[in-house]
Backbone as CSV, one residue per row, in Angstrom:
resi,resn,N_x,N_y,N_z,CA_x,CA_y,CA_z,C_x,C_y,C_z
1,UNK,-32.917,77.239,109.190,-32.831,77.195,110.692,-33.095,78.604,111.497
2,UNK,-32.411,79.503,110.882,-32.634,80.732,111.576,-33.818,81.377,111.554
3,UNK,-34.474,81.092,110.236,-35.939,81.545,110.032,-36.956,80.930,111.119
4,UNK,-36.705,79.786,111.250,-37.524,78.905,112.399,-37.070,79.490,113.671
5,UNK,-36.093,79.800,114.169,-35.729,80.537,115.373,-36.312,81.784,115.471
6,UNK,-36.308,82.382,114.418,-36.822,83.929,114.641,-38.302,83.633,114.953
7,UNK,-39.013,82.783,114.387,-40.513,82.593,114.422,-40.945,82.150,115.778
8,UNK,-40.129,80.868,116.359,-40.249,80.544,117.641,-40.289,81.736,118.827
9,UNK,-39.218,82.500,118.428,-38.963,83.635,119.329,-39.970,84.645,119.205
10,UNK,-40.470,84.853,118.066,-41.345,85.646,118.018,-42.734,85.196,118.672
11,UNK,-42.982,83.809,118.389,-44.368,83.433,119.074,-44.239,83.262,120.463
12,UNK,-43.356,82.749,121.221,-42.968,82.928,122.617,-42.899,84.439,123.231
13,UNK,-42.241,85.132,122.579,-41.979,86.558,123.356,-43.114,87.432,123.142
14,UNK,-43.813,87.371,121.832,-44.870,88.552,121.482,-46.442,87.948,121.760
15,UNK,-46.697,86.602,122.049,-47.650,86.345,122.478,-48.518,86.307,121.054
16,UNK,-48.097,85.644,120.157,-48.735,85.697,119.107,-49.675,84.353,118.818
17,UNK,-50.797,84.609,117.828,-51.619,83.177,117.542,-50.901,82.751,116.430
18,UNK,-51.289,81.293,116.123,-50.726,80.721,115.022,-50.725,81.506,113.892
19,UNK,-52.062,81.881,113.589,-52.419,82.420,112.489,-51.461,83.644,112.122
20,UNK,-51.237,84.857,113.223,-50.495,85.985,112.999,-49.187,85.396,112.671
21,UNK,-48.721,84.091,113.393,-47.208,83.965,112.960,-47.154,83.296,111.528
22,UNK,-48.236,82.513,111.316,-48.104,81.835,109.973,-48.132,83.211,108.662
23,UNK,-49.007,84.447,109.118,-48.883,85.222,108.132,-47.425,85.934,108.189
24,UNK,-47.113,86.300,109.316,-45.677,86.982,109.206,-44.792,85.974,108.579
25,UNK,-44.626,84.630,108.635,-43.576,84.006,108.223,-43.821,84.204,106.493
26,UNK,-45.111,84.024,106.209,-45.342,83.935,104.722,-44.899,85.608,104.217
27,UNK,-45.167,86.304,104.909,-44.932,87.546,104.394,-43.529,87.961,104.246
28,UNK,-42.612,87.313,105.494,-41.141,87.569,105.437,-40.644,86.729,104.292
29,UNK,-40.990,85.749,103.916,-40.397,84.865,102.728,-40.813,85.768,101.484
30,UNK,-42.123,86.132,101.452,-42.145,86.946,100.222,-41.426,88.139,100.111
31,UNK,-41.194,89.075,101.179,-40.356,90.041,101.255,-38.904,89.781,100.895
32,UNK,-38.296,88.414,101.052,-37.232,87.851,100.846,-37.070,87.772,99.159
33,UNK,-38.185,87.049,98.887,-37.992,86.679,97.294,-38.331,87.707,96.453
34,UNK,-38.602,89.056,96.941,-38.836,90.116,96.252,-37.679,90.827,96.152
35,UNK,-36.707,90.543,96.868,-35.465,91.244,97.154,-35.407,92.314,97.852
36,UNK,-36.348,92.356,98.600,-36.257,93.685,99.828,-35.783,93.631,100.937
37,UNK,-35.219,92.399,101.429,-34.428,92.289,102.418,-33.279,91.241,102.085
38,UNK,-32.314,91.056,103.123,-31.438,90.175,102.623,-31.459,88.694,103.248
39,UNK,-32.204,88.565,104.016,-32.485,87.205,104.310,-34.094,87.120,104.832
40,UNK,-34.682,85.605,104.780,-35.616,85.564,105.251,-36.077,85.730,106.883
41,UNK,-34.910,85.624,107.502,-34.921,86.350,108.809,-35.285,87.801,109.115
42,UNK,-34.667,88.363,107.920,-34.985,90.086,108.085,-36.349,90.018,107.479
43,UNK,-36.755,89.300,106.543,-38.224,89.544,106.037,-39.139,89.218,107.142
44,UNK,-38.918,88.445,108.208,-39.811,87.937,109.133,-39.871,89.322,110.227
45,UNK,-38.698,89.781,110.464,-38.765,91.038,111.372,-39.228,92.156,110.925
46,UNK,-38.872,92.392,109.628,-39.486,93.351,108.997,-41.397,93.360,108.969
47,UNK,-41.828,92.168,108.395,-42.973,92.011,108.450,-43.663,92.127,109.924
48,UNK,-43.094,91.358,110.982,-43.702,91.848,112.070,-43.779,93.149,112.510
49,UNK,-42.524,94.025,112.218,-42.819,95.148,112.505,-43.649,95.901,111.807
50,UNK,-44.170,95.762,110.512,-45.153,96.413,109.675,-46.304,96.219,110.141
51,UNK,-46.563,94.925,110.584,-47.917,94.601,110.938,-48.114,94.977,112.344
52,UNK,-47.072,95.396,113.082,-47.481,95.873,114.240,-47.802,97.530,114.438
53,UNK,-46.913,97.979,113.618,-47.198,99.666,113.778,-48.186,100.154,112.636
54,UNK,-49.100,99.219,112.081,-50.236,99.292,111.182,-49.918,99.658,109.815
55,UNK,-48.664,99.819,109.466,-48.420,100.146,107.806,-48.723,98.975,107.193
56,UNK,-48.812,97.418,107.654,-49.456,96.463,106.638,-50.798,96.996,106.394
57,UNK,-51.535,97.194,107.392,-53.049,97.389,107.186,-53.375,98.425,106.466
58,UNK,-52.528,99.769,106.665,-52.781,100.949,105.936,-52.386,100.492,104.073
59,UNK,-51.416,99.518,104.047,-51.026,99.397,102.631,-52.391,98.351,101.883
60,UNK,-52.686,97.407,102.759,-53.989,97.028,102.376,-55.123,97.685,101.826
61,UNK,-55.375,98.332,102.839,-56.526,99.591,102.734,-56.410,100.207,101.473
62,UNK,-55.250,100.855,101.260,-54.866,101.687,100.037,-55.151,100.775,98.641
63,UNK,-54.590,99.359,98.665,-54.760,98.287,97.706,-56.270,98.283,97.363
64,UNK,-57.214,97.907,98.421,-58.431,97.802,98.345,-59.167,98.905,97.364
65,UNK,-58.828,100.108,98.099,-59.367,101.434,97.536,-59.213,101.557,96.089
66,UNK,-57.828,101.188,95.736,-57.582,101.358,94.277,-58.190,100.113,93.371
67,UNK,-57.903,98.988,93.943,-58.795,97.900,93.296,-60.234,98.025,93.095
68,UNK,-61.096,98.926,94.048,-62.300,98.971,93.799,-62.787,100.123,92.830
69,UNK,-61.793,100.894,92.397,-62.052,101.865,91.318,-62.056,101.641,89.940
């Protein structure tokens, strides 16, 4: 329930598209499953922060560079 409330808050307060919200929810769950955060809610908040500050895009670009070599 907390994760869905977190998503609803992000969707309403941050003017996110449904696809952005979908990516954030899945990334947040993945962070939780990888034991990088204490809860899915924390994972959602962290994934939103990482996507907004560009760190997620930077990580993806570095992965693409490495995988293309």
